[in-house]
C-alpha positions, 0 to 999 in steps of 0.5 A, a space after each residue: 504434509 503439504 500446507 497450503 500458503 494465501 499468496 497475500 500472506 507470502 507478499 507479507 512475509 515477504 515485506 510487502 505488506 499493503 496489497 489494494 486491487 483498485 477498479 479503474 472505472 472508480 479513478 480518477 481520469 487524470 490519475 490514469 493519463 501517467 500510466 497509459 493503460 490499454 482500453 482492455 485493462 480493468 483493474 490496476 493492482 498496487 503492491 506495496 512495501 510498508 516497511 517497519 522504518 516507515 511505521 517507527 517514523 509515524 509512530 515517533 512523530 506520534 509521540 513527538 507531537 503529543 510529547 511537545 508543549 502548545 505554543 
């Protein structure tokens, strides 16, 4: 039996769970300058890891801020 798995699903399973495609024409020029892009390039593909440790830290921070009394 052959099971088709999407590329996004494979990235998610590998822990690379942040995938975005940006249209370069819609991004600010000052953001693009350091990338040294060629004129034929039209998209920026970003693949990243929003790891469990980061999520845990954010969740912990949210819980801590709720638990703190007003100063």
